[in-house]
N, C-alpha and C positions, 0 to 999 in steps of 0.2 A: 555401196551403191544400193544393195538390197534394202537398206533401211528407209529408202524412198517409197517402197511399196507399202500401202495401207491395206487394211483388211476390215471388211464389214459383212454382216449377215443380213440378207433381205428376205422378207417373208414373200415367198413366190409359190403361188398356186398351192397353198396349204403346207408347204415345207419351208424351212429356213436354209437358204442356200448361201454358202460361203462365196465371196467375191474378193479377189485381190485386184487392186487397181493403182495406177500411178499416172501422173501427168495431168497438167491443167493447161488450158489454152486461153486465148485472148480475143477470139472472134466469137460472138454470142457467148457460149459458155466454154467451148473448146476451140483452140486456134485452127487446127487443120482437120479435126474430126476425131472419131472414136474408132478404135480397133478392138474387136472382141476376139479373144484367143479360146479356142475350144479343144481341150486335150483329148488324148486317147487312153489306151491301156497299155502298160500299168502305170499311167501318168497321173498327174493332178495339175493344178494351176502352175506349180513350181517348174514344170517342164518348159514353160514359156518365160522364165525369169530373164533370159538374155534378150529376148525380143521386146519384152515389155519395157525394159530400161532403154533400149535403143529407140523405139518409137516415141516414148515419152521425151527423150532428149531432142528429137526431131520435131516436137511440137504437137504431137498427138495425145490423146488419152488412151491408155491401155487398160483393158478390163479382162480379167481372166477368172471365170467362175470354176469352181469344182462342181461337176455335174451332180445331180441328185444321186445320192447313195455313194458318192466318192468324197474322199478327203474330209473336210470339215463341214460339208453339207449334210442336211437331214436325210434320213433314210425313208424312202416311200413305204407306206403301210403294206402294200401288196406287191412285193418285189418280183414275184414270178409273172406279174402282169405288165412288166416293163414294156413300153412301146417307144418307137422313134418319134411318133407324134408328141409325146411328153417332152422330149428334148427340144423339139422345135418350139413348142409352146412355152417352155421355160426361157428360152432365148428371148422370145418376144416379150415376156413379162419382165425380164431383166432390163431390156432396153426401155420399157415403159417405166419401170421403178427408178431407173437412173436419168430419166428424162432425156434419152438419146433418140433424136428423130430418125437417124440412120447411121449405120456403121459398116466398116469393112469387116468381114468375117475371115478368120484364119483358123482352118481346122486341120487336125492331124490324126492319122489312124482312123478309128471309127468316128472321131470328132468331125472328120471331113463330111460325113454323110448328112448329119443334121445341118451343117454349113450349107451344103448344096441344096438341101431341101427347103431351108429357110429362104434362101435367095429366090428359089422358084415360087414359093408361096407368097413372099413378102418383098417383091422387088422394090417397092417404094421405101422400104426400111433398110435397104442393102445398097451400099456404095460399090461393092465388089467382093469377090470371093477368092482367097488364096488357100490352096490345100496342099498338104505335104503327104506324099506317100500312098494316097488313095485316089485314083481317078474317079470321074462320075460314071455311074452305071445306071441305066434306065430301069434295070430290074434288080431284085434282090440277088445278092451274091450266091452262086452255087458252087459248092466244093464236092460234088458227088464224084468227080474224077480223081480226087485225091486219095492217098492211102488211108486206111483206117486209123493209123497212128498219127495222122495230121493233127496238130494241136487244136485246131478249131473244132474238128469233129470230136476229139476227145473231150474237150471242155464243154461241148454242147450236151454231153450226156449228163443227165441229172446225178449229182453225187460223185461223179468220177474225179473232177478236179478237186472237189472238197476233200476226198479221201487222199489224193496225191499231195495237196498242199499241207493237209493236216499232219503229215509226218515231219514237218519242218517248222521252224519259227517263221514269223511274217517276214523278217529281214532276210532270211535265206530264200524265201519264195520270191520276193521282189528282186533280189540279186540274181537269181537263176534266170528269171524272165528277161531282165535287162541284158544279160550276157547272151542268151539265146536270140533275143530279137535284134541284137547288134550285129549278128553275123549275116553272111551273104546267102546262107542256105535256109530253106524253110524247115522249122522244127518239126521233125516227124520221129515218133518213137517206134522202136521195134515191138513185135508182139509181146515180148516179155517185160517191156519197159513202160514206165510212166514218163510224163514230159519232164518232171523234176529230176529225173535220172540222167538227163542229157547234159548236165553240167554239174560238177561236184564243187566242193568248198574250196578246192585249190585253183579253180579256174579264176584267173584275175579278171577284175572289172575292166571294161573299156577305158582306155587312158583319159578320156574326157569326162568320165563320171567318177567323182571322188567318193570316199567312204563318208564324208560328211553329207554329200548329196544323197547317198543311199540312206543315211540316217533319217533325212526329211521324208523321203518316200515311205520308208518302213514305219516311221511314227504315225503317218497319216493313214496308212493301210491298217495299222493296228486299231485306229479309231474307227475306220469305216468297215473293216473286214472285206471279204471277197464275195459275199452273197449277191449283192446287186451288180458289182462288176462282172460277175459270170453271167448274169441275166443280160446285161447290157454291156457288150454287144453280142456275146457268143450265142446265147440262147434266144435271141430276138432277131438274128440275122434274117431269118425267113419272113419276118413280119414287117420288114421294111416295104412301104408302099411302092408299087410300080410307077415309073415315070416315063413311059414310052413315048409320050408326046412333049416331053420337057423341052423348053427352049429358054435359056438364060437371057434376061434382059439386062444383065450387069456384066462387066468384064470379069473374067476368070483367069487365075494364075494357077498352073499346076506345077509343083516342084517335086521331083523324084530323085532319090539317090540311086545311082546305078548299082550299088552294092546293097541295096535294100532287099531283104529276102522277099518282101511283098511284091517286088517287081516280077517275080517268078510265079505269082498266082495265075491261074487260068484266066485269060482274057485281059490281064492288066497291061502287058506290054503292047498288045494289039490296040487296046484303047488309047494308049499314050502315043505310040509310034505310027499306028495305022490310020489315023485320022478320024477314029470313031467319035472322039469327043467334040470335034469341030461341028458335027451335025446338030449337037445340042447347045453349043456355046460358040456363037459366031465371033465374039470378041475374046478369043482364047490365046494364051501364051503359055508355053511349056518350057520349063527350064530343067536341064539335067545336071546333077552333081556327080562327077565321075567317081569320087571316093565316098559319096554319101551313103550312110547306113539308114536304118528305119528310123533313127533318132537324129536326123540331120540337123535339127534346130539346136540341139545340145552338143553335137559333135563338131559342127561347123557353123557356129553362131554368127560369125562375121559375114560369111557368104550368105546365109539365109537372111540376115538383117538387110544386107545390101539389096538382095532380090525384092524383099518386101517393100522397103522404102522406095525402091525404084517404081515398083508397081503402084504404090499409093500416090507417088509424085506424078505418074502419068495420068492419074485419074483423080484430080483434086475435087474435094467436096465443094459443091456450088451452094453457098449459103443464099437464102432468099432474103426477104425483108428482116428476118429475125428468126430467133429460135422459136420453135413450136413444139411443146410437148404433146405427143400423140394422144395422151390420155386426158388432155385438158382443153379448155376453150381456146378459140382462135385468138382471143385477146392476148394470149401469151406471146404472139408473134411480134408485137411492138414493144413489149415490156423489156425483153432481155437486151436489145440493142441500146435502149435508153439507159438501162442499168449499167451496161458495159461501158458506154461513153461516160456516164457519170463517174464510174469508178476510175476511169482513166484520168479525169480531170481532178478528181478529189472532191469530196462533198462540200468543201469550203475553200474559198480562194486563199485563206490564210494557212491552210495545211500544207506541209511540205510535199513536193512532187513525189519524193521517194515513198511517202505513205500511200499516195494514190496508186503507184505501181504495186506496192505490197498488197493493197486491197484487191486489186485486179487479179493478182496471181494467187492469193491465198484463199480467198472465199470461193468455195465450190458449191454447186447446187445439185441436189438429188431429189427424186420424188419416190416416196416409200409407200407401198400399199399397207395401210393401217386401218384395220377394223372396217373393212369395206369401202374405205375411201382412199384416194391417193393424196398424200400430204407432202407439201413442199418443205424441204429442210435445207438451210444454208449452214455450211460448216467450214472450219478452218482449223488447222493445227493438227499435230500428230498425237498429242495427249500423253506424253511421258509422265506428266505429273497428275493426270486425271482429266475428267471431262466436266465442262461447265455448260449447262443448258439454260438458254435464255428464253423467257416467256413474255411475249409483248402484251400490251394493252390496247386501248382504243384511243385515237384512230390510227393505231400503229400497225406495223408488220415486222417481219424479222429485220428489215433494214434499220429500224430504230436502234439496233444493238450493234451497228457496224463498227463503232469505235471500241466497244468493249471486246468484240470478237477478236479483232486484231491484237489488242493488248494482251489478252489472255493467251492467245496462240503464240505470240512472241515470247511469252514467259514459260512456255512449255506445256500448256494445256491444250485440249481439244475444245473448240467452241462450237456448240450446236445450237441453232436458232430456227425453230420451226415457224411456219405460218399456221396459226391455229385452223382447225377445220372452218370452212366458210370465210376465211380471210386470205388475202394475197393470192398466191398461186396454188393454194390447196383447194381440194374439191369442196363443193357445197354438199352438206348432208341432205338426204332425200326429204326430211321433214324439219326444216329449220325452226319451226315454231315449237318443236319439241326439245329445243336446246337444254342441256343439263350440264352442270359443273362436273358431274360424274364422268361424262363423256370426255372432258378435257383431261381428267386425271388418268382415265383408262388409255387415252391416246398417248399421253406422255409415257406411260409404262410400255406400251407397244412400240413407241419410237426407240426407247432404251434397248428393248429386246432386238429390234430390227437392226440397230447399229452395234449390237454386241457389247453394250455398255453395262457393266455389272452395277455400277452405282455412280452418282454425279452430284455436283453442286448444282443448285437451282437458283436462278436469279429471276425474280418476277417484278413486273412493273404494272401499276394500275390494276385493272382486274386480273392480270396475269399473276399477281401476287396470291390471289385466292386459291387457285389450283396448286400453286407452289406450296403454300402452307399445308393444304390438304393432302397433297402427295407425300410430304415429309411425315405427316401423322399416320397416313395409311401404309406407307411403304418405307419405314425407317431404315431397313436394311439396303435399300436402293439409293439412299440419300446420304451425302456427305455433310451437307449444310445448306441453309436457306438464307439468301440475301433478298430483301424486298425493298423496292423503292416507291414511296408515296403512300403506301397502304399498310397500316400496322395490323397485327393479328388481334382478333376479338371485338371488332366493331360490329355492333347490332345494326342491321340495315333499317330496322324500324325507326331509327333516329332521323332518317331522311324525311319522314312524314311531318317533322316539325317545321320543315322549310316551306317557303311560299309556293303556291301552285305553279308559278312560272319557273321553278327550279328545273334546270335541263334534265335531270334524271327522271323527274316526275313526268315531264312533258314526253320524253322519249319513250317511257314505259307505256304510254297510251298507244294501242295499235293504230296505225295510220297517221298519227300526228307528225312524227318526224318524217315519214315518207312524203307527206304533202309539203312540209317545209323544205326538205332537201330538193324535192322535185321542181322547185322554182328556179334552180340553178344547175350548172353543169357540176360534174364531180369535182373538178379542180377547185371551183369556188367553195364547194361544201367543205372539203378537206382543208383548205386554207382558212376558212372561217373558224373551224374547230380548233386548229392549231393556234390561231391567234387568241381565242377565248381561253383555252386551256393553259396558255402560257402566262396569263395574267394572275394577279394576286387576289382577285375577287371571284366569287362563286358565280358562274353564269346563270343569271335569273332574268327571264323575260317579263315585261309588264303584261297586263291583261290583254292589251291589243297588239302585243308583239309576239313574234315567233323567235326561237333561238337564233336562227340565221340572221335576224335583223340586228343582232347585237354588235355586228362589225360589217363595215362596207368596204368596197374595193380600194378606197383610199387608205385603209388601215394598213401599215407595213407589216411584213412578216417579222418575227423576232430575228434579231441580228445573227443569231447562230444557226438559222434555218434558211437555206438558199432556195432560189427558184427551182434549181435543179433537183434538190431534195424533194420539193413539192411535186416536181414532174414524176418522180418515182412513186411516191405515195398515191397520187391521183391516177396514174396508169394502173396500179395494182388494184385500187378500189373500182376503177372502171371494169376490171375483170371480175371482181367478186361481188360488186354492188354492196348495198347496206342492209339486205334482208336478214342475213344471219348476224352481222355485227350489232344490229339493234336488239335481236333476241338475246345475244350473248355479248355484253352482260346485262343490259338495261331491263329486259323483260324476264330475266331469270334470277334476279337477286333474291326473290322470296324463297328460292330453293336452298339457300345457304343453310346448312344444318347447324343446330345449336352446338356451341363448342364444349359445353359441359365441363368435364374434368380433363379435357385434352392436355397432353403433355408432350412436349417435343423431346425426342431422344437425341437430336442433332443440334449443333450451334445455329443460332438465328441472329441475323444482322439486319436491322431496319435503318434505312437512310431516308431522311425527310428534308425536302427543301422548305425553308421557312417562309418563302414566298410562293409555295405551292397552294393554289386555292383550296385544295382538298383539306389542307390543315385547318380551314375554317368550317368544314362540315361538322355538324354536331356529333360529338363523340370521338372524333379523331384525336384532338389534342389531349383530351383526358386520358385516353387509352395510352398515349405515348408517354405521359408524364406522371400518371398516378401510381405506377408500379403494377398495374393489373396485368401487363404482359408477362412480367417475370414469374407469375403464378403458373403460366403455361410453358414458358421457355426459360429453364434455369440458366442455360448458357446463352444469355442475350446481350447483345451490344446494340446501342442506338447512337446514330450520328446525325447531326443537323448541319445543313449547308445554308449559311445565312442568306445568300442571294438566290438560292436554288428555286426554280419553278417546278411545275408538274413534269417537265421533260428534262429533268436534271441530267440524265445520262447523255443527252445530246447538247444541252447547254454548257455543261462543265465536264466534258469527257475525260480530260486528264485527271481531274480530282476524283471523279467517280471510279475511274480505272485504278487509281492509287488505293482507294478504299477497298475496292474488290480484291485486288491482288494481295493486299495486306491480310484481308479475311481468309483468303485461300491459303496463304502462307502460315497463318496462325493455326490452321487446321489441315495439316498435310494428309493427303490420302495415301493409304498403303496400296501402291500400284503393283 
């Protein structure tokens, strides 16, 4: 079951945070909503493994980050400056990066405090809060009444815990803390003792925690160390903001184990049993687990799962007209329902219904903070055999790769298809007229880093082939191979100047020319016309008294392999993005292409060309394909022609292109 859980790294507020997630839904992007699990100490994401699988099986998406400084997440640069506000801001940034409009929060131990604080600060992003072991308090916890040997007071002293932990290996430290925190008594050391002395190596683990579980915790604390975990929570307890006027606008569930040692902390039982929490949380529910320890979610997973699922069921997510990413334009709201409905039907009536179901369930969508922008990425598959990144052209978006994504995912690869900056659901760059191919290459590198992909196969189409080639040359150690459709390597853009003035690229390279032409029609008509023109065998060239949009009228049918529903998806996404950046990249940036010189690929290269692709007739294309000049730059080169293939060969003949792609991947296996 644990192999269902996938892992990614997100760039969050200057750090790379590790996220475990599982579950995909079918309404908007997620069927019943998203649940974010926030761990305590000495825990990591893994402490929620039972709950993650349970909520995923019930139709939710489960997301469990390692806090900054914990597990596989990055260490903050100034750890002694740890603040609770950082944790709250990290949760918000994670929701934004994953394009989650609102989530249920489940917090445990100190993870309960940022869960409560997030719900108070961001009620519009919170569906409800469930916390284990720690009730809400309007003021920072005070432990002044506790003995000097109380573990929180000891660990709050700079250097005290470090010296204590340093006498043992990490595994022994984590083991001891788990044993102590599983008891019903508060860990308090005598004057001559340290906390680690309260349990020895002969003390057995709790029956619900295996040695294999301990191995996981120990290995991850070996990675992170204890420097930040001692700062947060123990040395930052007093810095938690006061919330004396707090009032929750969302439902709150409090679960407490009656044998949890924390239940004996000053004020905890009064808050839980004495009605203190009701003053702040009008819609409060409290559940007691008679035998529950501090680690109730690991000790009694079935009971905790039942309580959580009951809470979620009582407070269903209310979807509006569609999914809206909080970091992006309101146009997103109508795009996702359209896309979801289309994937339920299947992109073409000739495709099996089973494939439509597979699409819906397999392709998920995330938004990644990439170099100052939020980029939309569609992905599918676990990636046992490696990762394949698909790079679209114009007038395309990630969706143009839908057939290939499912095929490579079914074959054991992870498929990743971003919308380029300025396209689809990705952000617009602040200065679109400064568009540069180098930005695309750097974006691609940042996406691989964000998704923790060490290297990938690249598949480019149309102008997407150019950054694919350039990335492979600049970053051969991050590239397994390159497959490009419709564009060979080494074509000199100056050859375009030999074409007539009405050639579409020359027209669209003129500032304002395409804008005026497109502006005569709605977005759907513009995308429809371009798809029709680019599907033909002839180069789109307007006469002197024509514009490019005049070359096809409404009576011209769509290509038979391209449905009205497909057109709906494309037009909806171009309504969101507009054409300002897509006209800059590629048409007004072609002059930036750097000379190829003595470039030499260190990875295999595969070029696929449809013989009825109009691009094949552009000066220089056929000669580069057939005169052997590409071999000078790509020693491991393969070229395949598709006799009836158009410019959109991956949509026109998906099965054939999939077969070629999978064969290329198989011929060059990645050492995973």
